[in-house]
mmCIF file of the N, C-alpha and C atoms, coordinates in Angstrom:
data_MODEL
# 
_entry.id   MODEL 
# 
loop_
_atom_site.group_PDB 
_atom_site.id 
_atom_site.type_symbol 
_atom_site.label_atom_id 
_atom_site.label_alt_id 
_atom_site.label_comp_id 
_atom_site.label_asym_id 
_atom_site.label_entity_id 
_atom_site.label_seq_id 
_atom_site.pdbx_PDB_ins_code 
_atom_site.Cartn_x 
_atom_site.Cartn_y 
_atom_site.Cartn_z 
_atom_site.occupancy 
_atom_site.B_iso_or_equiv 
_atom_site.pdbx_formal_charge 
_atom_site.auth_seq_id 
_atom_site.auth_comp_id 
_atom_site.auth_asym_id 
_atom_site.auth_atom_id 
_atom_site.pdbx_PDB_model_num 
ATOM 1   N N  . MET A 1 1  ? 0.593   -1.022 0.121   1.00 0.00 ? 1  MET A N  1 
ATOM 2   C CA . MET A 1 1  ? -0.106  0.142  0.336   1.00 0.00 ? 1  MET A CA 1 
ATOM 3   C C  . MET A 1 1  ? 1.035   1.232  -0.052  1.00 0.00 ? 1  MET A C  1 
ATOM 4   N N  . LEU A 1 2  ? 2.652   0.896  0.731   1.00 0.00 ? 2  LEU A N  1 
ATOM 5   C CA . LEU A 1 2  ? 2.818   2.644  0.883   1.00 0.00 ? 2  LEU A CA 1 
ATOM 6   C C  . LEU A 1 2  ? 3.558   2.573  0.157   1.00 0.00 ? 2  LEU A C  1 
ATOM 7   N N  . GLU A 1 3  ? 4.294   1.565  -1.100  1.00 0.00 ? 3  GLU A N  1 
ATOM 8   C CA . GLU A 1 3  ? 4.568   1.018  -1.994  1.00 0.00 ? 3  GLU A CA 1 
ATOM 9   C C  . GLU A 1 3  ? 3.571   2.107  -3.496  1.00 0.00 ? 3  GLU A C  1 
ATOM 10  N N  . PHE A 1 4  ? 2.274   2.226  -3.653  1.00 0.00 ? 4  PHE A N  1 
ATOM 11  C CA . PHE A 1 4  ? 1.192   2.770  -4.226  1.00 0.00 ? 4  PHE A CA 1 
ATOM 12  C C  . PHE A 1 4  ? 1.241   3.609  -3.910  1.00 0.00 ? 4  PHE A C  1 
ATOM 13  N N  . LEU A 1 5  ? 0.928   4.619  -2.905  1.00 0.00 ? 5  LEU A N  1 
ATOM 14  C CA . LEU A 1 5  ? 1.612   6.144  -1.901  1.00 0.00 ? 5  LEU A CA 1 
ATOM 15  C C  . LEU A 1 5  ? 2.960   6.410  -2.353  1.00 0.00 ? 5  LEU A C  1 
ATOM 16  N N  . ALA A 1 6  ? 4.026   5.902  -2.568  1.00 0.00 ? 6  ALA A N  1 
ATOM 17  C CA . ALA A 1 6  ? 5.224   7.250  -3.094  1.00 0.00 ? 6  ALA A CA 1 
ATOM 18  C C  . ALA A 1 6  ? 5.223   7.120  -4.399  1.00 0.00 ? 6  ALA A C  1 
ATOM 19  N N  . GLU A 1 7  ? 4.701   6.060  -4.879  1.00 0.00 ? 7  GLU A N  1 
ATOM 20  C CA . GLU A 1 7  ? 4.476   5.872  -6.615  1.00 0.00 ? 7  GLU A CA 1 
ATOM 21  C C  . GLU A 1 7  ? 3.814   6.584  -7.593  1.00 0.00 ? 7  GLU A C  1 
ATOM 22  N N  . ASN A 1 8  ? 2.636   6.818  -7.311  1.00 0.00 ? 8  ASN A N  1 
ATOM 23  C CA . ASN A 1 8  ? 1.128   7.928  -7.777  1.00 0.00 ? 8  ASN A CA 1 
ATOM 24  C C  . ASN A 1 8  ? 0.595   8.849  -6.479  1.00 0.00 ? 8  ASN A C  1 
ATOM 25  N N  . TRP A 1 9  ? 1.585   9.560  -5.641  1.00 0.00 ? 9  TRP A N  1 
ATOM 26  C CA . TRP A 1 9  ? 1.901   10.690 -4.872  1.00 0.00 ? 9  TRP A CA 1 
ATOM 27  C C  . TRP A 1 9  ? 1.032   11.361 -5.914  1.00 0.00 ? 9  TRP A C  1 
ATOM 28  N N  . GLY A 1 10 ? 2.580   12.711 -6.657  1.00 0.00 ? 10 GLY A N  1 
ATOM 29  C CA . GLY A 1 10 ? 1.695   13.100 -7.936  1.00 0.00 ? 10 GLY A CA 1 
ATOM 30  C C  . GLY A 1 10 ? 0.007   12.921 -8.568  1.00 0.00 ? 10 GLY A C  1 
ATOM 31  N N  . ASN A 1 11 ? -0.149  12.240 -8.636  1.00 0.00 ? 11 ASN A N  1 
ATOM 32  C CA . ASN A 1 11 ? -1.187  12.068 -10.119 1.00 0.00 ? 11 ASN A CA 1 
ATOM 33  C C  . ASN A 1 11 ? -2.886  11.497 -9.025  1.00 0.00 ? 11 ASN A C  1 
ATOM 34  N N  . LEU A 1 12 ? -2.363  11.764 -6.855  1.00 0.00 ? 12 LEU A N  1 
ATOM 35  C CA . LEU A 1 12 ? -3.401  11.538 -6.110  1.00 0.00 ? 12 LEU A CA 1 
ATOM 36  C C  . LEU A 1 12 ? -3.620  12.477 -5.870  1.00 0.00 ? 12 LEU A C  1 
ATOM 37  N N  . LEU A 1 13 ? -2.533  14.283 -5.450  1.00 0.00 ? 13 LEU A N  1 
ATOM 38  C CA . LEU A 1 13 ? -2.558  15.000 -4.879  1.00 0.00 ? 13 LEU A CA 1 
ATOM 39  C C  . LEU A 1 13 ? -3.004  16.062 -6.545  1.00 0.00 ? 13 LEU A C  1 
ATOM 40  N N  . VAL A 1 14 ? -2.830  16.101 -7.588  1.00 0.00 ? 14 VAL A N  1 
ATOM 41  C CA . VAL A 1 14 ? -3.232  16.844 -8.482  1.00 0.00 ? 14 VAL A CA 1 
ATOM 42  C C  . VAL A 1 14 ? -5.412  15.881 -8.797  1.00 0.00 ? 14 VAL A C  1 
ATOM 43  N N  . GLY A 1 15 ? -5.737  15.005 -8.763  1.00 0.00 ? 15 GLY A N  1 
ATOM 44  C CA . GLY A 1 15 ? -6.845  15.237 -7.937  1.00 0.00 ? 15 GLY A CA 1 
ATOM 45  C C  . GLY A 1 15 ? -7.615  15.483 -7.556  1.00 0.00 ? 15 GLY A C  1 
ATOM 46  N N  . ALA A 1 16 ? -6.982  15.094 -6.013  1.00 0.00 ? 16 ALA A N  1 
ATOM 47  C CA . ALA A 1 16 ? -7.505  16.145 -4.776  1.00 0.00 ? 16 ALA A CA 1 
ATOM 48  C C  . ALA A 1 16 ? -8.016  18.214 -4.944  1.00 0.00 ? 16 ALA A C  1 
ATOM 49  N N  . LEU A 1 17 ? -7.136  17.786 -5.951  1.00 0.00 ? 17 LEU A N  1 
ATOM 50  C CA . LEU A 1 17 ? -6.494  19.777 -5.983  1.00 0.00 ? 17 LEU A CA 1 
ATOM 51  C C  . LEU A 1 17 ? -7.690  19.822 -7.365  1.00 0.00 ? 17 LEU A C  1 
ATOM 52  N N  . LEU A 1 18 ? -7.916  18.698 -8.145  1.00 0.00 ? 18 LEU A N  1 
ATOM 53  C CA . LEU A 1 18 ? -9.501  18.847 -8.882  1.00 0.00 ? 18 LEU A CA 1 
ATOM 54  C C  . LEU A 1 18 ? -11.024 18.859 -8.674  1.00 0.00 ? 18 LEU A C  1 
ATOM 55  N N  . SER A 1 19 ? -10.867 18.141 -7.581  1.00 0.00 ? 19 SER A N  1 
ATOM 56  C CA . SER A 1 19 ? -12.092 17.594 -6.818  1.00 0.00 ? 19 SER A CA 1 
ATOM 57  C C  . SER A 1 19 ? -12.209 18.792 -6.342  1.00 0.00 ? 19 SER A C  1 
ATOM 58  N N  . ALA A 1 20 ? -11.421 19.475 -5.451  1.00 0.00 ? 20 ALA A N  1 
ATOM 59  C CA . ALA A 1 20 ? -11.743 20.284 -4.753  1.00 0.00 ? 20 ALA A CA 1 
ATOM 60  C C  . ALA A 1 20 ? -12.660 21.341 -5.757  1.00 0.00 ? 20 ALA A C  1 
ATOM 61  N N  . ALA A 1 21 ? -11.806 22.147 -5.978  1.00 0.00 ? 21 ALA A N  1 
ATOM 62  C CA . ALA A 1 21 ? -11.714 22.824 -7.697  1.00 0.00 ? 21 ALA A CA 1 
ATOM 63  C C  . ALA A 1 21 ? -13.319 22.623 -7.887  1.00 0.00 ? 21 ALA A C  1 
ATOM 64  N N  . VAL A 1 22 ? -13.865 20.853 -8.421  1.00 0.00 ? 22 VAL A N  1 
ATOM 65  C CA . VAL A 1 22 ? -14.927 21.469 -9.077  1.00 0.00 ? 22 VAL A CA 1 
ATOM 66  C C  . VAL A 1 22 ? -16.373 21.718 -7.700  1.00 0.00 ? 22 VAL A C  1 
ATOM 67  N N  . VAL A 1 23 ? -15.991 21.071 -6.618  1.00 0.00 ? 23 VAL A N  1 
ATOM 68  C CA . VAL A 1 23 ? -16.447 20.994 -4.951  1.00 0.00 ? 23 VAL A CA 1 
ATOM 69  C C  . VAL A 1 23 ? -16.813 22.613 -4.992  1.00 0.00 ? 23 VAL A C  1 
ATOM 70  N N  . PHE A 1 24 ? -15.882 23.601 -5.025  1.00 0.00 ? 24 PHE A N  1 
ATOM 71  C CA . PHE A 1 24 ? -15.986 24.551 -4.917  1.00 0.00 ? 24 PHE A CA 1 
ATOM 72  C C  . PHE A 1 24 ? -16.478 25.885 -5.748  1.00 0.00 ? 24 PHE A C  1 
ATOM 73  N N  . SER A 1 25 ? -16.246 25.128 -7.740  1.00 0.00 ? 25 SER A N  1 
ATOM 74  C CA . SER A 1 25 ? -16.942 25.681 -8.033  1.00 0.00 ? 25 SER A CA 1 
ATOM 75  C C  . SER A 1 25 ? -19.463 25.504 -7.726  1.00 0.00 ? 25 SER A C  1 
ATOM 76  N N  . VAL A 1 26 ? -18.986 24.183 -7.998  1.00 0.00 ? 26 VAL A N  1 
ATOM 77  C CA . VAL A 1 26 ? -21.224 24.260 -7.788  1.00 0.00 ? 26 VAL A CA 1 
ATOM 78  C C  . VAL A 1 26 ? -20.947 24.692 -6.216  1.00 0.00 ? 26 VAL A C  1 
ATOM 79  N N  . ILE A 1 27 ? -20.618 24.886 -4.905  1.00 0.00 ? 27 ILE A N  1 
ATOM 80  C CA . ILE A 1 27 ? -20.959 25.460 -4.930  1.00 0.00 ? 27 ILE A CA 1 
ATOM 81  C C  . ILE A 1 27 ? -21.532 27.346 -4.345  1.00 0.00 ? 27 ILE A C  1 
ATOM 82  N N  . LYS A 1 28 ? -20.403 28.013 -5.280  1.00 0.00 ? 28 LYS A N  1 
ATOM 83  C CA . LYS A 1 28 ? -20.167 28.853 -5.778  1.00 0.00 ? 28 LYS A CA 1 
ATOM 84  C C  . LYS A 1 28 ? -21.067 28.808 -6.772  1.00 0.00 ? 28 LYS A C  1 
ATOM 85  N N  . LEU A 1 29 ? -20.903 29.126 -7.937  1.00 0.00 ? 29 LEU A N  1 
ATOM 86  C CA . LEU A 1 29 ? -22.610 28.906 -9.201  1.00 0.00 ? 29 LEU A CA 1 
ATOM 87  C C  . LEU A 1 29 ? -23.390 28.319 -7.630  1.00 0.00 ? 29 LEU A C  1 
ATOM 88  N N  . LYS A 1 30 ? -24.341 27.605 -6.971  1.00 0.00 ? 30 LYS A N  1 
ATOM 89  C CA . LYS A 1 30 ? -25.550 27.164 -5.698  1.00 0.00 ? 30 LYS A CA 1 
ATOM 90  C C  . LYS A 1 30 ? -25.614 28.676 -5.735  1.00 0.00 ? 30 LYS A C  1 
ATOM 91  N N  . LYS A 1 31 ? -24.512 29.484 -5.033  1.00 0.00 ? 31 LYS A N  1 
ATOM 92  C CA . LYS A 1 31 ? -24.660 30.661 -3.821  1.00 0.00 ? 31 LYS A CA 1 
ATOM 93  C C  . LYS A 1 31 ? -24.995 31.846 -5.015  1.00 0.00 ? 31 LYS A C  1 
ATOM 94  N N  . ASP A 1 32 ? -24.432 31.597 -6.396  1.00 0.00 ? 32 ASP A N  1 
ATOM 95  C CA . ASP A 1 32 ? -24.638 32.899 -7.364  1.00 0.00 ? 32 ASP A CA 1 
ATOM 96  C C  . ASP A 1 32 ? -25.922 32.821 -7.462  1.00 0.00 ? 32 ASP A C  1 
ATOM 97  N N  . GLY A 1 33 ? -26.414 31.800 -7.743  1.00 0.00 ? 33 GLY A N  1 
ATOM 98  C CA . GLY A 1 33 ? -27.747 31.228 -8.311  1.00 0.00 ? 33 GLY A CA 1 
ATOM 99  C C  . GLY A 1 33 ? -28.665 31.711 -6.955  1.00 0.00 ? 33 GLY A C  1 
ATOM 100 N N  . GLU A 1 34 ? -28.312 31.939 -6.031  1.00 0.00 ? 34 GLU A N  1 
ATOM 101 C CA . GLU A 1 34 ? -29.510 32.382 -4.956  1.00 0.00 ? 34 GLU A CA 1 
ATOM 102 C C  . GLU A 1 34 ? -29.607 33.474 -5.457  1.00 0.00 ? 34 GLU A C  1 
ATOM 103 N N  . LYS A 1 35 ? -28.823 33.864 -5.412  1.00 0.00 ? 35 LYS A N  1 
ATOM 104 C CA . LYS A 1 35 ? -28.851 35.580 -5.427  1.00 0.00 ? 35 LYS A CA 1 
ATOM 105 C C  . LYS A 1 35 ? -29.017 36.611 -6.745  1.00 0.00 ? 35 LYS A C  1 
ATOM 106 N N  . LYS A 1 36 ? -28.946 35.455 -7.714  1.00 0.00 ? 36 LYS A N  1 
ATOM 107 C CA . LYS A 1 36 ? -29.760 36.170 -9.118  1.00 0.00 ? 36 LYS A CA 1 
ATOM 108 C C  . LYS A 1 36 ? -30.902 36.131 -9.037  1.00 0.00 ? 36 LYS A C  1 
ATOM 109 N N  . SER A 1 37 ? -31.661 35.933 -7.779  1.00 0.00 ? 37 SER A N  1 
ATOM 110 C CA . SER A 1 37 ? -32.827 35.142 -7.999  1.00 0.00 ? 37 SER A CA 1 
ATOM 111 C C  . SER A 1 37 ? -34.025 36.957 -8.340  1.00 0.00 ? 37 SER A C  1 
ATOM 112 N N  . CYS A 1 38 ? -33.474 37.593 -7.729  1.00 0.00 ? 38 CYS A N  1 
ATOM 113 C CA . CYS A 1 38 ? -34.189 38.761 -6.869  1.00 0.00 ? 38 CYS A CA 1 
ATOM 114 C C  . CYS A 1 38 ? -34.343 39.266 -9.050  1.00 0.00 ? 38 CYS A C  1 
ATOM 115 N N  . CYS A 1 39 ? -35.275 40.810 -9.157  1.00 0.00 ? 39 CYS A N  1 
ATOM 116 C CA . CYS A 1 39 ? -35.457 40.692 -10.169 1.00 0.00 ? 39 CYS A CA 1 
ATOM 117 C C  . CYS A 1 39 ? -34.868 42.372 -10.696 1.00 0.00 ? 39 CYS A C  1 
ATOM 118 N N  . SER A 1 40 ? -34.394 42.928 -11.720 1.00 0.00 ? 40 SER A N  1 
ATOM 119 C CA . SER A 1 40 ? -34.030 44.380 -11.545 1.00 0.00 ? 40 SER A CA 1 
ATOM 120 C C  . SER A 1 40 ? -34.073 45.470 -10.238 1.00 0.00 ? 40 SER A C  1 
ATOM 121 N N  . ASP A 1 41 ? -35.662 45.472 -10.797 1.00 0.00 ? 41 ASP A N  1 
ATOM 122 C CA . ASP A 1 41 ? -36.196 46.163 -10.685 1.00 0.00 ? 41 ASP A CA 1 
ATOM 123 C C  . ASP A 1 41 ? -36.402 46.883 -9.157  1.00 0.00 ? 41 ASP A C  1 
ATOM 124 N N  . CYS A 1 42 ? -35.183 47.223 -7.910  1.00 0.00 ? 42 CYS A N  1 
ATOM 125 C CA . CYS A 1 42 ? -35.529 46.486 -6.796  1.00 0.00 ? 42 CYS A CA 1 
ATOM 126 C C  . CYS A 1 42 ? -36.604 47.281 -5.686  1.00 0.00 ? 42 CYS A C  1 
ATOM 127 N N  . SER A 1 43 ? -37.115 48.371 -6.638  1.00 0.00 ? 43 SER A N  1 
ATOM 128 C CA . SER A 1 43 ? -37.621 48.987 -6.070  1.00 0.00 ? 43 SER A CA 1 
ATOM 129 C C  . SER A 1 43 ? -38.976 47.911 -5.699  1.00 0.00 ? 43 SER A C  1 
ATOM 130 N N  . LYS A 1 44 ? -39.305 47.113 -6.429  1.00 0.00 ? 44 LYS A N  1 
ATOM 131 C CA . LYS A 1 44 ? -40.813 46.068 -6.269  1.00 0.00 ? 44 LYS A CA 1 
ATOM 132 C C  . LYS A 1 44 ? -40.039 44.971 -5.411  1.00 0.00 ? 44 LYS A C  1 
ATOM 133 N N  . CYS A 1 45 ? -38.694 45.023 -5.576  1.00 0.00 ? 45 CYS A N  1 
ATOM 134 C CA . CYS A 1 45 ? -37.991 43.453 -5.327  1.00 0.00 ? 45 CYS A CA 1 
ATOM 135 C C  . CYS A 1 45 ? -38.200 42.944 -3.464  1.00 0.00 ? 45 CYS A C  1 
ATOM 136 N N  . THR A 1 46 ? -39.507 41.970 -2.415  1.00 0.00 ? 46 THR A N  1 
ATOM 137 C CA . THR A 1 46 ? -39.092 41.241 -1.765  1.00 0.00 ? 46 THR A CA 1 
ATOM 138 C C  . THR A 1 46 ? -38.043 41.064 -1.228  1.00 0.00 ? 46 THR A C  1 
ATOM 139 N N  . GLY A 1 47 ? -36.569 39.634 -1.817  1.00 0.00 ? 47 GLY A N  1 
ATOM 140 C CA . GLY A 1 47 ? -35.897 39.367 -1.676  1.00 0.00 ? 47 GLY A CA 1 
ATOM 141 C C  . GLY A 1 47 ? -34.519 40.713 -1.652  1.00 0.00 ? 47 GLY A C  1 
ATOM 142 N N  . CYS A 1 48 ? -34.070 41.799 -2.195  1.00 0.00 ? 48 CYS A N  1 
ATOM 143 C CA . CYS A 1 48 ? -33.576 42.081 -2.455  1.00 0.00 ? 48 CYS A CA 1 
ATOM 144 C C  . CYS A 1 48 ? -32.759 42.577 -0.905  1.00 0.00 ? 48 CYS A C  1 
ATOM 145 N N  . THR A 1 49 ? -31.108 42.077 -0.796  1.00 0.00 ? 49 THR A N  1 
ATOM 146 C CA . THR A 1 49 ? -30.517 42.782 0.245   1.00 0.00 ? 49 THR A CA 1 
ATOM 147 C C  . THR A 1 49 ? -29.277 43.783 -0.514  1.00 0.00 ? 49 THR A C  1 
ATOM 148 N N  . SER A 1 50 ? -29.425 44.016 -1.192  1.00 0.00 ? 50 SER A N  1 
ATOM 149 C CA . SER A 1 50 ? -28.767 45.518 -2.003  1.00 0.00 ? 50 SER A CA 1 
ATOM 150 C C  . SER A 1 50 ? -28.896 46.428 -1.250  1.00 0.00 ? 50 SER A C  1 
ATOM 151 N N  . ASP A 1 51 ? -27.778 47.359 -1.618  1.00 0.00 ? 51 ASP A N  1 
ATOM 152 C CA . ASP A 1 51 ? -28.172 48.908 -0.445  1.00 0.00 ? 51 ASP A CA 1 
ATOM 153 C C  . ASP A 1 51 ? -28.635 50.090 -1.810  1.00 0.00 ? 51 ASP A C  1 
ATOM 154 N N  . LYS A 1 52 ? -29.879 50.036 -2.995  1.00 0.00 ? 52 LYS A N  1 
ATOM 155 C CA . LYS A 1 52 ? -29.603 49.835 -4.109  1.00 0.00 ? 52 LYS A CA 1 
ATOM 156 C C  . LYS A 1 52 ? -32.256 50.568 -3.610  1.00 0.00 ? 52 LYS A C  1 
ATOM 157 N N  . LYS A 1 53 ? -31.969 48.804 -2.455  1.00 0.00 ? 53 LYS A N  1 
ATOM 158 C CA . LYS A 1 53 ? -33.430 48.824 -2.371  1.00 0.00 ? 53 LYS A CA 1 
ATOM 159 C C  . LYS A 1 53 ? -33.376 50.853 -1.060  1.00 0.00 ? 53 LYS A C  1 
ATOM 160 N N  . ARG A 1 54 ? -32.669 50.782 -0.560  1.00 0.00 ? 54 ARG A N  1 
ATOM 161 C CA . ARG A 1 54 ? -32.976 51.514 0.537   1.00 0.00 ? 54 ARG A CA 1 
ATOM 162 C C  . ARG A 1 54 ? -33.266 52.960 -0.120  1.00 0.00 ? 54 ARG A C  1 
ATOM 163 N N  . GLN A 1 55 ? -32.364 53.580 -1.695  1.00 0.00 ? 55 GLN A N  1 
ATOM 164 C CA . GLN A 1 55 ? -32.358 54.323 -1.430  1.00 0.00 ? 55 GLN A CA 1 
ATOM 165 C C  . GLN A 1 55 ? -33.743 55.127 -2.375  1.00 0.00 ? 55 GLN A C  1 
# 
């Protein structure tokens, strides 16, 4: 087992980094999608957290 890890540590590291990038991208896309549910007319928006609504 240690032999396998010693021979393939580079591949395992790259795979772990790619997996982390995919997970963080999915989380960011999900958060961005939640923010975009607001319409462009902030005076009629009920879920807007923007400072434009207060103007």
